HTML snippet that shows the backbone in 3Dmol.js (N, CA, C, O; Angstrom):
<script src="https://3Dmol.org/build/3Dmol-min.js"></script>
<div id="view" style="width:600px;height:400px;position:relative"></div>
<script>
const pdb = `
ATOM      1  N   UNK A   1     -52.952  75.799  -6.231  1.00  0.00           N
ATOM      2  CA  UNK A   1     -51.573  75.633  -6.635  1.00  0.00           C
ATOM      3  C   UNK A   1     -50.688  76.121  -5.485  1.00  0.00           C
ATOM      4  O   UNK A   1     -50.744  77.292  -5.109  1.00  0.00           O
ATOM      5  N   UNK A   2     -49.895  75.243  -4.941  1.00  0.00           N
ATOM      6  CA  UNK A   2     -48.975  75.581  -3.855  1.00  0.00           C
ATOM      7  C   UNK A   2     -47.589  75.822  -4.431  1.00  0.00           C
ATOM      8  O   UNK A   2     -47.146  75.117  -5.337  1.00  0.00           O
ATOM      9  N   UNK A   3     -46.902  76.841  -3.885  1.00  0.00           N
ATOM     10  CA  UNK A   3     -45.544  77.112  -4.355  1.00  0.00           C
ATOM     11  C   UNK A   3     -44.637  77.394  -3.172  1.00  0.00           C
ATOM     12  O   UNK A   3     -45.083  77.821  -2.107  1.00  0.00           O
ATOM     13  N   UNK A   4     -43.338  77.140  -3.388  1.00  0.00           N
ATOM     14  CA  UNK A   4     -42.342  77.338  -2.345  1.00  0.00           C
ATOM     15  C   UNK A   4     -41.051  77.810  -3.004  1.00  0.00           C
ATOM     16  O   UNK A   4     -40.612  77.237  -4.001  1.00  0.00           O
ATOM     17  N   UNK A   5     -40.441  78.864  -2.440  1.00  0.00           N
ATOM     18  CA  UNK A   5     -39.168  79.347  -2.950  1.00  0.00           C
ATOM     19  C   UNK A   5     -38.058  78.435  -2.438  1.00  0.00           C
ATOM     20  O   UNK A   5     -37.896  78.253  -1.231  1.00  0.00           O
ATOM     21  N   UNK A   6     -37.297  77.864  -3.370  1.00  0.00           N
ATOM     22  CA  UNK A   6     -36.205  76.962  -3.025  1.00  0.00           C
ATOM     23  C   UNK A   6     -34.873  77.692  -2.888  1.00  0.00           C
ATOM     24  O   UNK A   6     -34.040  77.332  -2.056  1.00  0.00           O
ATOM     25  N   UNK A   7     -34.682  78.717  -3.710  1.00  0.00           N
ATOM     26  CA  UNK A   7     -33.411  79.426  -3.731  1.00  0.00           C
ATOM     27  C   UNK A   7     -33.620  80.796  -4.364  1.00  0.00           C
ATOM     28  O   UNK A   7     -34.556  81.001  -5.137  1.00  0.00           O
ATOM     29  N   UNK A   8     -32.735  81.732  -4.025  1.00  0.00           N
ATOM     30  CA  UNK A   8     -32.754  83.025  -4.702  1.00  0.00           C
ATOM     31  C   UNK A   8     -31.356  83.329  -5.212  1.00  0.00           C
ATOM     32  O   UNK A   8     -30.362  82.868  -4.651  1.00  0.00           O
ATOM     33  N   UNK A   9     -31.291  84.113  -6.284  1.00  0.00           N
ATOM     34  CA  UNK A   9     -30.010  84.509  -6.849  1.00  0.00           C
ATOM     35  C   UNK A   9     -30.085  85.976  -7.265  1.00  0.00           C
ATOM     36  O   UNK A   9     -31.169  86.471  -7.575  1.00  0.00           O
ATOM     37  N   UNK A  10     -28.954  86.677  -7.278  1.00  0.00           N
ATOM     38  CA  UNK A  10     -28.961  88.102  -7.616  1.00  0.00           C
ATOM     39  C   UNK A  10     -29.498  88.360  -9.018  1.00  0.00           C
ATOM     40  O   UNK A  10     -29.418  87.510  -9.905  1.00  0.00           O
ATOM     41  N   UNK A  11     -30.040  89.548  -9.189  1.00  0.00           N
ATOM     42  CA  UNK A  11     -30.578  89.950 -10.489  1.00  0.00           C
ATOM     43  C   UNK A  11     -29.955  91.275 -10.919  1.00  0.00           C
ATOM     44  O   UNK A  11     -30.651  92.187 -11.367  1.00  0.00           O
ATOM     45  N   UNK A  12     -28.643  91.365 -10.776  1.00  0.00           N
ATOM     46  CA  UNK A  12     -27.942  92.602 -11.135  1.00  0.00           C
ATOM     47  C   UNK A  12     -28.230  92.990 -12.579  1.00  0.00           C
ATOM     48  O   UNK A  12     -28.187  92.148 -13.476  1.00  0.00           O
ATOM     49  N   UNK A  13     -28.520  94.260 -12.797  1.00  0.00           N
ATOM     50  CA  UNK A  13     -28.750  94.852 -14.125  1.00  0.00           C
ATOM     51  C   UNK A  13     -30.042  94.377 -14.795  1.00  0.00           C
ATOM     52  O   UNK A  13     -30.228  94.627 -15.986  1.00  0.00           O
ATOM     53  N   UNK A  14     -30.938  93.705 -14.074  1.00  0.00           N
ATOM     54  CA  UNK A  14     -32.203  93.251 -14.649  1.00  0.00           C
ATOM     55  C   UNK A  14     -33.340  94.119 -14.143  1.00  0.00           C
ATOM     56  O   UNK A  14     -33.367  94.520 -12.979  1.00  0.00           O
ATOM     57  N   UNK A  15     -34.285  94.403 -15.042  1.00  0.00           N
ATOM     58  CA  UNK A  15     -35.422  95.269 -14.734  1.00  0.00           C
ATOM     59  C   UNK A  15     -36.710  94.648 -15.263  1.00  0.00           C
ATOM     60  O   UNK A  15     -36.716  93.951 -16.278  1.00  0.00           O
ATOM     61  N   UNK A  16     -37.806  94.922 -14.544  1.00  0.00           N
ATOM     62  CA  UNK A  16     -39.129  94.534 -15.024  1.00  0.00           C
ATOM     63  C   UNK A  16     -39.695  95.728 -15.791  1.00  0.00           C
ATOM     64  O   UNK A  16     -39.663  96.857 -15.301  1.00  0.00           O
ATOM     65  N   UNK A  17     -40.200  95.482 -16.965  1.00  0.00           N
ATOM     66  CA  UNK A  17     -40.841  96.506 -17.780  1.00  0.00           C
ATOM     67  C   UNK A  17     -42.321  96.509 -17.410  1.00  0.00           C
ATOM     68  O   UNK A  17     -43.029  95.523 -17.615  1.00  0.00           O
ATOM     69  N   UNK A  18     -42.781  97.651 -16.854  1.00  0.00           N
ATOM     70  CA  UNK A  18     -44.145  97.751 -16.330  1.00  0.00           C
ATOM     71  C   UNK A  18     -44.899  98.842 -17.087  1.00  0.00           C
ATOM     72  O   UNK A  18     -44.387  99.947 -17.263  1.00  0.00           O
ATOM     73  N   UNK A  19     -46.113  98.531 -17.532  1.00  0.00           N
ATOM     74  CA  UNK A  19     -46.962  99.506 -18.200  1.00  0.00           C
ATOM     75  C   UNK A  19     -47.970 100.057 -17.194  1.00  0.00           C
ATOM     76  O   UNK A  19     -48.624  99.300 -16.477  1.00  0.00           O
ATOM     77  N   UNK A  20     -48.087 101.387 -17.150  1.00  0.00           N
ATOM     78  CA  UNK A  20     -49.025 102.055 -16.260  1.00  0.00           C
ATOM     79  C   UNK A  20     -49.807 103.066 -17.096  1.00  0.00           C
ATOM     80  O   UNK A  20     -49.210 103.905 -17.770  1.00  0.00           O
ATOM     81  N   UNK A  21     -51.132 102.993 -17.059  1.00  0.00           N
ATOM     82  CA  UNK A  21     -51.940 103.877 -17.892  1.00  0.00           C
ATOM     83  C   UNK A  21     -51.664 105.352 -17.610  1.00  0.00           C
ATOM     84  O   UNK A  21     -51.679 106.168 -18.532  1.00  0.00           O
ATOM     85  N   UNK A  22     -51.412 105.705 -16.349  1.00  0.00           N
ATOM     86  CA  UNK A  22     -51.193 107.099 -15.980  1.00  0.00           C
ATOM     87  C   UNK A  22     -49.777 107.578 -16.275  1.00  0.00           C
ATOM     88  O   UNK A  22     -49.587 108.709 -16.723  1.00  0.00           O
ATOM     89  N   UNK A  23     -48.793 106.737 -16.031  1.00  0.00           N
ATOM     90  CA  UNK A  23     -47.390 107.158 -16.131  1.00  0.00           C
ATOM     91  C   UNK A  23     -46.666 106.598 -17.352  1.00  0.00           C
ATOM     92  O   UNK A  23     -45.490 106.908 -17.545  1.00  0.00           O
ATOM     93  N   UNK A  24     -47.305 105.802 -18.165  1.00  0.00           N
ATOM     94  CA  UNK A  24     -46.659 105.207 -19.342  1.00  0.00           C
ATOM     95  C   UNK A  24     -45.920 103.938 -18.975  1.00  0.00           C
ATOM     96  O   UNK A  24     -46.349 103.194 -18.093  1.00  0.00           O
ATOM     97  N   UNK A  25     -44.806 103.689 -19.650  1.00  0.00           N
ATOM     98  CA  UNK A  25     -44.014 102.482 -19.428  1.00  0.00           C
ATOM     99  C   UNK A  25     -42.784 102.848 -18.609  1.00  0.00           C
ATOM    100  O   UNK A  25     -42.106 103.833 -18.902  1.00  0.00           O
ATOM    101  N   UNK A  26     -42.497 102.052 -17.582  1.00  0.00           N
ATOM    102  CA  UNK A  26     -41.340 102.306 -16.737  1.00  0.00           C
ATOM    103  C   UNK A  26     -40.588 101.036 -16.414  1.00  0.00           C
ATOM    104  O   UNK A  26     -41.042  99.930 -16.709  1.00  0.00           O
ATOM    105  N   UNK A  27     -39.436 101.212 -15.807  1.00  0.00           N
ATOM    106  CA  UNK A  27     -38.582 100.095 -15.414  1.00  0.00           C
ATOM    107  C   UNK A  27     -38.530 100.006 -13.898  1.00  0.00           C
ATOM    108  O   UNK A  27     -38.347 101.016 -13.218  1.00  0.00           O
ATOM    109  N   UNK A  28     -38.688  98.813 -13.373  1.00  0.00           N
ATOM    110  CA  UNK A  28     -38.579  98.551 -11.942  1.00  0.00           C
ATOM    111  C   UNK A  28     -37.401  97.602 -11.740  1.00  0.00           C
ATOM    112  O   UNK A  28     -37.408  96.507 -12.302  1.00  0.00           O
ATOM    113  N   UNK A  29     -36.383  97.985 -10.955  1.00  0.00           N
ATOM    114  CA  UNK A  29     -35.223  97.100 -10.787  1.00  0.00           C
ATOM    115  C   UNK A  29     -35.602  95.811 -10.057  1.00  0.00           C
ATOM    116  O   UNK A  29     -36.348  95.834  -9.079  1.00  0.00           O
ATOM    117  N   UNK A  30     -35.079  94.696 -10.547  1.00  0.00           N
ATOM    118  CA  UNK A  30     -35.326  93.415  -9.879  1.00  0.00           C
ATOM    119  C   UNK A  30     -34.483  93.316  -8.622  1.00  0.00           C
ATOM    120  O   UNK A  30     -33.343  93.782  -8.588  1.00  0.00           O
ATOM    121  N   UNK A  31     -35.043  92.714  -7.601  1.00  0.00           N
ATOM    122  CA  UNK A  31     -34.320  92.439  -6.370  1.00  0.00           C
ATOM    123  C   UNK A  31     -33.539  91.140  -6.518  1.00  0.00           C
ATOM    124  O   UNK A  31     -32.378  91.054  -6.120  1.00  0.00           O
ATOM    125  N   UNK A  32     -34.186  90.130  -7.094  1.00  0.00           N
ATOM    126  CA  UNK A  32     -33.559  88.818  -7.257  1.00  0.00           C
ATOM    127  C   UNK A  32     -34.385  87.973  -8.213  1.00  0.00           C
ATOM    128  O   UNK A  32     -35.482  88.357  -8.619  1.00  0.00           O
ATOM    129  N   UNK A  33     -33.838  86.816  -8.562  1.00  0.00           N
ATOM    130  CA  UNK A  33     -34.590  85.762  -9.236  1.00  0.00           C
ATOM    131  C   UNK A  33     -34.804  84.664  -8.208  1.00  0.00           C
ATOM    132  O   UNK A  33     -33.908  84.375  -7.415  1.00  0.00           O
ATOM    133  N   UNK A  34     -35.971  84.055  -8.213  1.00  0.00           N
ATOM    134  CA  UNK A  34     -36.281  82.984  -7.273  1.00  0.00           C
ATOM    135  C   UNK A  34     -36.520  81.683  -8.030  1.00  0.00           C
ATOM    136  O   UNK A  34     -37.255  81.652  -9.017  1.00  0.00           O
ATOM    137  N   UNK A  35     -35.887  80.606  -7.555  1.00  0.00           N
ATOM    138  CA  UNK A  35     -36.185  79.267  -8.053  1.00  0.00           C
ATOM    139  C   UNK A  35     -37.367  78.778  -7.235  1.00  0.00           C
ATOM    140  O   UNK A  35     -37.253  78.591  -6.024  1.00  0.00           O
ATOM    141  N   UNK A  36     -38.494  78.571  -7.888  1.00  0.00           N
ATOM    142  CA  UNK A  36     -39.750  78.266  -7.201  1.00  0.00           C
ATOM    143  C   UNK A  36     -40.208  76.858  -7.548  1.00  0.00           C
ATOM    144  O   UNK A  36     -40.218  76.460  -8.713  1.00  0.00           O
ATOM    145  N   UNK A  37     -40.589  76.112  -6.514  1.00  0.00           N
ATOM    146  CA  UNK A  37     -41.169  74.783  -6.707  1.00  0.00           C
ATOM    147  C   UNK A  37     -42.686  74.940  -6.665  1.00  0.00           C
ATOM    148  O   UNK A  37     -43.229  75.561  -5.752  1.00  0.00           O
ATOM    149  N   UNK A  38     -43.359  74.376  -7.655  1.00  0.00           N
ATOM    150  CA  UNK A  38     -44.806  74.481  -7.760  1.00  0.00           C
ATOM    151  C   UNK A  38     -45.403  73.084  -7.735  1.00  0.00           C
ATOM    152  O   UNK A  38     -44.937  72.177  -8.424  1.00  0.00           O
ATOM    153  N   UNK A  39     -46.443  72.933  -6.926  1.00  0.00           N
ATOM    154  CA  UNK A  39     -47.171  71.667  -6.902  1.00  0.00           C
ATOM    155  C   UNK A  39     -48.569  71.929  -7.431  1.00  0.00           C
ATOM    156  O   UNK A  39     -49.333  72.708  -6.862  1.00  0.00           O
ATOM    157  N   UNK A  40     -48.890  71.256  -8.543  1.00  0.00           N
ATOM    158  CA  UNK A  40     -50.190  71.415  -9.162  1.00  0.00           C
ATOM    159  C   UNK A  40     -50.754  70.032  -9.479  1.00  0.00           C
ATOM    160  O   UNK A  40     -50.197  69.282 -10.280  1.00  0.00           O
ATOM    161  N   UNK A  41     -51.860  69.721  -8.837  1.00  0.00           N
ATOM    162  CA  UNK A  41     -52.507  68.414  -8.999  1.00  0.00           C
ATOM    163  C   UNK A  41     -51.536  67.273  -8.712  1.00  0.00           C
ATOM    164  O   UNK A  41     -51.522  66.273  -9.431  1.00  0.00           O
ATOM    165  N   UNK A  42     -50.721  67.418  -7.663  1.00  0.00           N
ATOM    166  CA  UNK A  42     -49.796  66.381  -7.247  1.00  0.00           C
ATOM    167  C   UNK A  42     -48.511  66.296  -8.054  1.00  0.00           C
ATOM    168  O   UNK A  42     -47.662  65.451  -7.769  1.00  0.00           O
ATOM    169  N   UNK A  43     -48.349  67.150  -9.052  1.00  0.00           N
ATOM    170  CA  UNK A  43     -47.159  67.149  -9.896  1.00  0.00           C
ATOM    171  C   UNK A  43     -46.260  68.320  -9.489  1.00  0.00           C
ATOM    172  O   UNK A  43     -46.705  69.466  -9.436  1.00  0.00           O
ATOM    173  N   UNK A  44     -44.979  68.016  -9.200  1.00  0.00           N
ATOM    174  CA  UNK A  44     -44.015  69.048  -8.835  1.00  0.00           C
ATOM    175  C   UNK A  44     -43.253  69.529 -10.058  1.00  0.00           C
ATOM    176  O   UNK A  44     -42.847  68.728 -10.900  1.00  0.00           O
ATOM    177  N   UNK A  45     -43.061  70.834 -10.152  1.00  0.00           N
ATOM    178  CA  UNK A  45     -42.236  71.409 -11.204  1.00  0.00           C
ATOM    179  C   UNK A  45     -41.507  72.616 -10.618  1.00  0.00           C
ATOM    180  O   UNK A  45     -41.856  73.095  -9.539  1.00  0.00           O
ATOM    181  N   UNK A  46     -40.501  73.101 -11.330  1.00  0.00           N
ATOM    182  CA  UNK A  46     -39.771  74.277 -10.873  1.00  0.00           C
ATOM    183  C   UNK A  46     -39.713  75.300 -11.998  1.00  0.00           C
ATOM    184  O   UNK A  46     -39.764  74.958 -13.180  1.00  0.00           O
ATOM    185  N   UNK A  47     -39.606  76.556 -11.602  1.00  0.00           N
ATOM    186  CA  UNK A  47     -39.428  77.633 -12.562  1.00  0.00           C
ATOM    187  C   UNK A  47     -38.682  78.775 -11.882  1.00  0.00           C
ATOM    188  O   UNK A  47     -38.680  78.891 -10.656  1.00  0.00           O
ATOM    189  N   UNK A  48     -38.055  79.609 -12.689  1.00  0.00           N
ATOM    190  CA  UNK A  48     -37.346  80.784 -12.178  1.00  0.00           C
ATOM    191  C   UNK A  48     -38.250  81.987 -12.409  1.00  0.00           C
ATOM    192  O   UNK A  48     -38.726  82.226 -13.519  1.00  0.00           O
ATOM    193  N   UNK A  49     -38.478  82.754 -11.314  1.00  0.00           N
ATOM    194  CA  UNK A  49     -39.366  83.909 -11.402  1.00  0.00           C
ATOM    195  C   UNK A  49     -38.671  85.163 -10.882  1.00  0.00           C
ATOM    196  O   UNK A  49     -37.900  85.090  -9.925  1.00  0.00           O
ATOM    197  N   UNK A  50     -38.934  86.313 -11.503  1.00  0.00           N
ATOM    198  CA  UNK A  50     -38.319  87.567 -11.079  1.00  0.00           C
ATOM    199  C   UNK A  50     -39.056  88.155  -9.877  1.00  0.00           C
ATOM    200  O   UNK A  50     -40.270  88.004  -9.741  1.00  0.00           O
ATOM    201  N   UNK A  51     -38.288  88.839  -8.997  1.00  0.00           N
ATOM    202  CA  UNK A  51     -38.886  89.474  -7.822  1.00  0.00           C
ATOM    203  C   UNK A  51     -38.434  90.926  -7.727  1.00  0.00           C
ATOM    204  O   UNK A  51     -37.308  91.265  -8.092  1.00  0.00           O
ATOM    205  N   UNK A  52     -39.337  91.782  -7.229  1.00  0.00           N
ATOM    206  CA  UNK A  52     -39.045  93.203  -7.033  1.00  0.00           C
ATOM    207  C   UNK A  52     -39.420  93.618  -5.617  1.00  0.00           C
ATOM    208  O   UNK A  52     -40.221  92.961  -4.952  1.00  0.00           O
ATOM    209  N   UNK A  53     -38.824  94.726  -5.165  1.00  0.00           N
ATOM    210  CA  UNK A  53     -39.169  95.315  -3.876  1.00  0.00           C
ATOM    211  C   UNK A  53     -40.430  96.149  -4.085  1.00  0.00           C
ATOM    212  O   UNK A  53     -40.468  97.011  -4.964  1.00  0.00           O
ATOM    213  N   UNK A  54     -41.452  95.895  -3.286  1.00  0.00           N
ATOM    214  CA  UNK A  54     -42.720  96.626  -3.400  1.00  0.00           C
ATOM    215  C   UNK A  54     -43.108  97.168  -2.028  1.00  0.00           C
ATOM    216  O   UNK A  54     -43.717  96.464  -1.222  1.00  0.00           O
ATOM    217  N   UNK A  55     -42.753  98.416  -1.771  1.00  0.00           N
ATOM    218  CA  UNK A  55     -43.052  99.117  -0.523  1.00  0.00           C
ATOM    219  C   UNK A  55     -42.399  98.477   0.692  1.00  0.00           C
ATOM    220  O   UNK A  55     -41.332  98.922   1.116  1.00  0.00           O
ATOM    221  N   UNK A  56     -43.006  97.451   1.260  1.00  0.00           N
ATOM    222  CA  UNK A  56     -42.472  96.848   2.487  1.00  0.00           C
ATOM    223  C   UNK A  56     -42.165  95.363   2.344  1.00  0.00           C
ATOM    224  O   UNK A  56     -41.845  94.702   3.333  1.00  0.00           O
ATOM    225  N   UNK A  57     -42.256  94.833   1.142  1.00  0.00           N
ATOM    226  CA  UNK A  57     -42.035  93.400   0.949  1.00  0.00           C
ATOM    227  C   UNK A  57     -41.518  93.130  -0.457  1.00  0.00           C
ATOM    228  O   UNK A  57     -41.569  93.996  -1.331  1.00  0.00           O
ATOM    229  N   UNK A  58     -41.026  91.933  -0.655  1.00  0.00           N
ATOM    230  CA  UNK A  58     -40.591  91.494  -1.980  1.00  0.00           C
ATOM    231  C   UNK A  58     -41.726  90.679  -2.579  1.00  0.00           C
ATOM    232  O   UNK A  58     -42.329  89.843  -1.906  1.00  0.00           O
ATOM    233  N   UNK A  59     -42.014  90.936  -3.872  1.00  0.00           N
ATOM    234  CA  UNK A  59     -43.089  90.190  -4.536  1.00  0.00           C
ATOM    235  C   UNK A  59     -42.642  89.767  -5.934  1.00  0.00           C
ATOM    236  O   UNK A  59     -41.659  90.278  -6.471  1.00  0.00           O
ATOM    237  N   UNK A  60     -43.377  88.835  -6.500  1.00  0.00           N
ATOM    238  CA  UNK A  60     -43.066  88.377  -7.854  1.00  0.00           C
ATOM    239  C   UNK A  60     -43.422  89.472  -8.855  1.00  0.00           C
ATOM    240  O   UNK A  60     -44.549  89.967  -8.869  1.00  0.00           O
ATOM    241  N   UNK A  61     -42.461  89.843  -9.685  1.00  0.00           N
ATOM    242  CA  UNK A  61     -42.667  90.914 -10.665  1.00  0.00           C
ATOM    243  C   UNK A  61     -43.746  90.547 -11.674  1.00  0.00           C
ATOM    244  O   UNK A  61     -44.492  91.415 -12.127  1.00  0.00           O
ATOM    245  N   UNK A  62     -43.833  89.268 -12.029  1.00  0.00           N
ATOM    246  CA  UNK A  62     -44.814  88.861 -13.040  1.00  0.00           C
ATOM    247  C   UNK A  62     -46.249  88.843 -12.515  1.00  0.00           C
ATOM    248  O   UNK A  62     -47.174  88.521 -13.259  1.00  0.00           O
ATOM    249  N   UNK A  63     -46.442  89.186 -11.240  1.00  0.00           N
ATOM    250  CA  UNK A  63     -47.784  89.305 -10.672  1.00  0.00           C
ATOM    251  C   UNK A  63     -48.242  90.762 -10.570  1.00  0.00           C
ATOM    252  O   UNK A  63     -49.374  91.029 -10.169  1.00  0.00           O
ATOM    253  N   UNK A  64     -47.367  91.704 -10.930  1.00  0.00           N
ATOM    254  CA  UNK A  64     -47.712  93.119 -10.901  1.00  0.00           C
ATOM    255  C   UNK A  64     -48.610  93.436 -12.094  1.00  0.00           C
ATOM    256  O   UNK A  64     -48.344  93.016 -13.220  1.00  0.00           O
ATOM    257  N   UNK A  65     -49.679  94.186 -11.825  1.00  0.00           N
ATOM    258  CA  UNK A  65     -50.555  94.595 -12.916  1.00  0.00           C
ATOM    259  C   UNK A  65     -49.755  95.461 -13.886  1.00  0.00           C
ATOM    260  O   UNK A  65     -49.090  96.407 -13.464  1.00  0.00           O
ATOM    261  N   UNK A  66     -49.812  95.153 -15.155  1.00  0.00           N
ATOM    262  CA  UNK A  66     -49.079  95.896 -16.168  1.00  0.00           C
ATOM    263  C   UNK A  66     -47.717  95.306 -16.501  1.00  0.00           C
ATOM    264  O   UNK A  66     -47.003  95.849 -17.344  1.00  0.00           O
ATOM    265  N   UNK A  67     -47.333  94.184 -15.844  1.00  0.00           N
ATOM    266  CA  UNK A  67     -46.047  93.549 -16.148  1.00  0.00           C
ATOM    267  C   UNK A  67     -46.020  93.166 -17.617  1.00  0.00           C
ATOM    268  O   UNK A  67     -46.944  92.534 -18.130  1.00  0.00           O
ATOM    269  N   UNK A  68     -44.923  93.565 -18.296  1.00  0.00           N
ATOM    270  CA  UNK A  68     -44.807  93.267 -19.719  1.00  0.00           C
ATOM    271  C   UNK A  68     -43.694  92.271 -20.024  1.00  0.00           C
ATOM    272  O   UNK A  68     -43.904  91.300 -20.749  1.00  0.00           O
ATOM    273  N   UNK A  69     -42.494  92.519 -19.461  1.00  0.00           N
ATOM    274  CA  UNK A  69     -41.345  91.707 -19.839  1.00  0.00           C
ATOM    275  C   UNK A  69     -40.188  92.010 -18.895  1.00  0.00           C
ATOM    276  O   UNK A  69     -40.293  92.871 -18.022  1.00  0.00           O
ATOM    277  N   UNK A  70     -39.083  91.292 -19.080  1.00  0.00           N
ATOM    278  CA  UNK A  70     -37.841  91.556 -18.366  1.00  0.00           C
ATOM    279  C   UNK A  70     -36.824  92.085 -19.351  1.00  0.00           C
ATOM    280  O   UNK A  70     -36.835  91.726 -20.528  1.00  0.00           O
ATOM    281  N   UNK A  71     -35.935  92.952 -18.856  1.00  0.00           N
ATOM    282  CA  UNK A  71     -34.905  93.497 -19.726  1.00  0.00           C
ATOM    283  C   UNK A  71     -33.621  93.671 -18.924  1.00  0.00           C
ATOM    284  O   UNK A  71     -33.651  94.103 -17.771  1.00  0.00           O
ATOM    285  N   UNK A  72     -32.514  93.337 -19.535  1.00  0.00           N
ATOM    286  CA  UNK A  72     -31.216  93.523 -18.886  1.00  0.00           C
ATOM    287  C   UNK A  72     -30.603  94.809 -19.415  1.00  0.00           C
ATOM    288  O   UNK A  72     -30.455  94.993 -20.623  1.00  0.00           O
ATOM    289  N   UNK A  73     -30.254  95.685 -18.502  1.00  0.00           N
ATOM    290  CA  UNK A  73     -29.660  96.966 -18.868  1.00  0.00           C
ATOM    291  C   UNK A  73     -28.320  97.050 -18.158  1.00  0.00           C
ATOM    292  O   UNK A  73     -28.267  97.166 -16.933  1.00  0.00           O
ATOM    293  N   UNK A  74     -27.245  96.991 -18.919  1.00  0.00           N
ATOM    294  CA  UNK A  74     -25.913  97.064 -18.334  1.00  0.00           C
ATOM    295  C   UNK A  74     -25.497  98.521 -18.204  1.00  0.00           C
ATOM    296  O   UNK A  74     -25.855  99.366 -19.025  1.00  0.00           O
ATOM    297  N   UNK A  75     -24.748  98.790 -17.174  1.00  0.00           N
ATOM    298  CA  UNK A  75     -24.244 100.135 -16.991  1.00  0.00           C
ATOM    299  C   UNK A  75     -23.249 100.463 -18.097  1.00  0.00           C
ATOM    300  O   UNK A  75     -22.458  99.614 -18.510  1.00  0.00           O
ATOM    301  N   UNK A  76     -23.298 101.694 -18.566  1.00  0.00           N
ATOM    302  CA  UNK A  76     -22.378 102.142 -19.598  1.00  0.00           C
ATOM    303  C   UNK A  76     -21.315 102.987 -18.915  1.00  0.00           C
ATOM    304  O   UNK A  76     -21.622 103.960 -18.226  1.00  0.00           O
ATOM    305  N   UNK A  77     -20.071 102.604 -19.114  1.00  0.00           N
ATOM    306  CA  UNK A  77     -18.968 103.315 -18.482  1.00  0.00           C
ATOM    307  C   UNK A  77     -18.669 104.628 -19.171  1.00  0.00           C
ATOM    308  O   UNK A  77     -19.225 104.930 -20.227  1.00  0.00           O
ATOM    309  N   UNK A  78     -17.777 105.415 -18.561  1.00  0.00           N
ATOM    310  CA  UNK A  78     -17.372 106.690 -19.127  1.00  0.00           C
ATOM    311  C   UNK A  78     -16.434 106.525 -20.315  1.00  0.00           C
ATOM    312  O   UNK A  78     -16.348 107.409 -21.167  1.00  0.00           O
ATOM    313  N   UNK A  79     -15.735 105.403 -20.375  1.00  0.00           N
ATOM    314  CA  UNK A  79     -14.766 105.171 -21.450  1.00  0.00           C
ATOM    315  C   UNK A  79     -15.428 104.388 -22.572  1.00  0.00           C
ATOM    316  O   UNK A  79     -15.708 103.199 -22.419  1.00  0.00           O
ATOM    317  N   UNK A  80     -15.680 105.041 -23.690  1.00  0.00           N
ATOM    318  CA  UNK A  80     -16.208 104.331 -24.846  1.00  0.00           C
ATOM    319  C   UNK A  80     -15.022 103.724 -25.584  1.00  0.00           C
ATOM    320  O   UNK A  80     -14.122 104.441 -26.021  1.00  0.00           O
ATOM    321  N   UNK A  81     -15.024 102.401 -25.723  1.00  0.00           N
ATOM    322  CA  UNK A  81     -13.870 101.700 -26.272  1.00  0.00           C
ATOM    323  C   UNK A  81     -13.966 101.421 -27.772  1.00  0.00           C
ATOM    324  O   UNK A  81     -13.345 100.477 -28.261  1.00  0.00           O
ATOM    325  N   UNK A  82     -14.726 102.218 -28.501  1.00  0.00           N
ATOM    326  CA  UNK A  82     -14.752 101.974 -29.929  1.00  0.00           C
ATOM    327  C   UNK A  82     -14.357 103.261 -30.654  1.00  0.00           C
ATOM    328  O   UNK A  82     -14.589 104.364 -30.160  1.00  0.00           O
ATOM    329  N   UNK A  83     -13.768 103.100 -31.812  1.00  0.00           N
ATOM    330  CA  UNK A  83     -13.375 104.226 -32.638  1.00  0.00           C
ATOM    331  C   UNK A  83     -14.109 104.125 -33.962  1.00  0.00           C
ATOM    332  O   UNK A  83     -14.275 103.031 -34.500  1.00  0.00           O
ATOM    333  N   UNK A  84     -14.544 105.244 -34.484  1.00  0.00           N
ATOM    334  CA  UNK A  84     -15.178 105.242 -35.785  1.00  0.00           C
ATOM    335  C   UNK A  84     -14.123 105.187 -36.875  1.00  0.00           C
ATOM    336  O   UNK A  84     -13.061 105.799 -36.760  1.00  0.00           O
ATOM    337  N   UNK A  85     -14.420 104.456 -37.922  1.00  0.00           N
ATOM    338  CA  UNK A  85     -13.541 104.451 -39.083  1.00  0.00           C
ATOM    339  C   UNK A  85     -13.590 105.850 -39.704  1.00  0.00           C
ATOM    340  O   UNK A  85     -14.549 106.594 -39.496  1.00  0.00           O
ATOM    341  N   UNK A  86     -12.566 106.199 -40.455  1.00  0.00           N
ATOM    342  CA  UNK A  86     -12.526 107.516 -41.087  1.00  0.00           C
ATOM    343  C   UNK A  86     -13.744 107.742 -41.981  1.00  0.00           C
ATOM    344  O   UNK A  86     -14.235 108.866 -42.084  1.00  0.00           O
ATOM    345  N   UNK A  87     -14.235 106.681 -42.630  1.00  0.00           N
ATOM    346  CA  UNK A  87     -15.408 106.809 -43.511  1.00  0.00           C
ATOM    347  C   UNK A  87     -16.661 107.127 -42.710  1.00  0.00           C
ATOM    348  O   UNK A  87     -17.564 107.783 -43.228  1.00  0.00           O
ATOM    349  N   UNK A  88     -16.740 106.680 -41.459  1.00  0.00           N
ATOM    350  CA  UNK A  88     -17.926 106.866 -40.646  1.00  0.00           C
ATOM    351  C   UNK A  88     -17.963 108.213 -39.957  1.00  0.00           C
ATOM    352  O   UNK A  88     -19.012 108.606 -39.447  1.00  0.00           O
ATOM    353  N   UNK A  89     -16.848 108.938 -39.924  1.00  0.00           N
ATOM    354  CA  UNK A  89     -16.803 110.233 -39.220  1.00  0.00           C
ATOM    355  C   UNK A  89     -17.375 111.346 -40.035  1.00  0.00           C
ATOM    356  O   UNK A  89     -17.408 112.490 -39.582  1.00  0.00           O
TER     357      UNK A  89
END
`;
const viewer = $3Dmol.createViewer("view");
viewer.addModel(pdb, "pdb");
viewer.setStyle({}, {cartoon: {color: "spectrum"}});
viewer.zoomTo();
viewer.render();
</script>
């Protein structure tokens, strides 16, 4: 199966959820998403794949041993913009 990266796009606030037997479950920040062209048995297809920084290179997150899922975690600001109703206090 041959593959080629066609394009990359930012992956702000996205993390790969990785399971490690020694350290438990952790989050690895994504570097980018890659639009990848795949040729399998003469048929071309495309898919979007997550990438992470791994020591000295960027690699596909879904190829890391223990990869579980992707999760978007937005930063929470200092100003909480909701008020509790009097009944909820």
